[in-house]
C-alpha positions as CSV (number, residue, x, y, z in Angstrom):
1,M,136.4,-24.3,121.9
2,A,139.8,-22.7,121.7
3,A,142.9,-24.8,121.6
4,E,145.1,-24.7,124.7
5,E,148.9,-24.4,124.4
6,G,150.4,-27.8,123.9
7,D,147.1,-29.4,122.7
8,G,148.7,-30.5,119.5
9,V,145.7,-29.6,117.4
10,S,145.5,-32.0,114.5
11,L,144.5,-30.6,111.1
12,Q,143.8,-34.1,109.7
13,K,140.6,-34.2,111.7
14,Q,139.1,-31.6,109.4
15,N,137.4,-32.6,106.2
16,A,140.2,-33.0,103.7
17,W,140.1,-30.7,100.7
18,R,140.5,-32.8,97.5
19,C,141.2,-31.2,94.1
20,Q,142.8,-33.3,91.3
21,K,143.3,-30.2,89.2
22,Y,145.4,-28.6,91.9
23,L,147.5,-31.8,92.3
24,D,148.0,-32.0,88.5
25,W,149.2,-28.4,88.6
26,V,151.6,-29.1,91.5
27,K,153.1,-32.0,89.4
28,T,154.0,-29.5,86.7
29,Q,156.0,-27.2,89.0
30,P,159.7,-27.3,89.6
31,S,160.8,-29.5,92.5
32,C,161.1,-27.5,95.7
33,V,164.4,-29.4,96.4
34,S,166.2,-29.7,93.0
35,G,164.3,-27.3,90.8
36,I,163.8,-30.1,88.2
37,E,160.8,-29.1,86.1
38,P,158.3,-30.7,85.9
39,C,158.8,-32.4,89.2
40,G,156.3,-35.2,88.4
41,D,155.0,-35.9,92.0
42,A,152.8,-34.1,94.5
43,H,153.9,-35.0,98.0
44,H,151.2,-34.7,100.7
45,M,152.7,-33.3,103.9
46,K,153.6,-35.7,106.7
47,G,153.9,-35.0,110.4
48,H,152.9,-31.7,112.0
49,G,149.4,-33.0,112.6
50,M,149.2,-34.1,108.9
51,G,149.3,-37.4,107.3
52,G,149.4,-40.5,109.4
53,S,146.5,-42.9,108.7
54,V,144.6,-40.1,106.9
55,K,146.2,-38.4,103.8
56,A,146.8,-34.6,104.3
57,P,144.5,-32.3,102.3
58,D,145.6,-31.6,98.7
59,W,146.4,-27.9,99.6
60,A,149.2,-29.3,101.8
61,S,151.1,-30.8,98.8
62,I,154.6,-29.8,97.5
63,P,156.3,-30.5,94.2
64,L,159.0,-33.3,94.3
65,T,160.6,-35.6,91.9
66,R,159.9,-39.3,92.3
67,E,163.3,-39.9,94.0
68,E,162.8,-36.9,96.3
69,H,159.3,-38.1,97.2
70,A,160.6,-41.6,98.1
71,A,163.3,-40.0,100.3
72,I,160.8,-37.9,102.4
73,H,158.8,-41.1,103.1
74,L,162.0,-42.6,104.6
75,G,161.9,-40.0,107.4
76,W,160.3,-36.6,107.1
77,Q,162.2,-35.2,110.2
78,T,165.5,-36.1,108.6
79,W,164.3,-34.7,105.2
80,E,163.3,-31.4,106.9
81,G,166.7,-31.2,108.6
82,V,168.3,-31.1,105.1
83,H,165.6,-29.3,103.0
84,G,163.7,-27.2,105.4
85,S,160.2,-27.3,106.8
86,Q,157.4,-28.8,104.7
87,W,155.2,-26.0,106.0
88,E,157.6,-23.5,104.3
89,H,157.4,-25.4,101.0
90,V,153.6,-25.7,101.3
91,A,153.4,-21.9,101.8
92,K,155.6,-21.2,98.8
93,T,153.6,-23.6,96.6
94,L,150.2,-22.1,97.7
95,G,151.6,-18.6,97.1
96,R,152.7,-19.5,93.6
97,A,149.2,-21.1,93.0
98,I,147.5,-17.8,94.1
99,Q,149.9,-15.6,92.0
100,E,149.2,-17.8,88.9
101,G,145.5,-17.8,89.4
102,I,145.3,-21.5,90.1
103,I,143.7,-20.8,93.4
104,T,141.3,-17.8,93.6
105,I,139.5,-16.1,96.4
106,K,135.9,-15.2,95.8
107,G,135.3,-11.5,95.5
108,M,139.0,-10.6,94.9
109,K,140.5,-9.6,91.6
């Protein structure tokens, strides 16, 4: 069934992808806010149909320092107003993971 406009399709209803190796790699990356490396924390995206009572999938994680991670949990909307969309940071993190060969696609070199 296709989603209708305004349905607010929730991604958290899908089976959540879990990969500790990926999270460990995210924690070694520079913070997407301050550039501090290693950042130390992998933040699972909140809002946008993610998070809530069910943790977002591991692919929806971004590198943050412990302090930055605490700040986003005080209010993700406010945080995004200052630092940009979590989706943008997730896309950049996934792109870096693909470029570095952390995430690979079967059949592609």
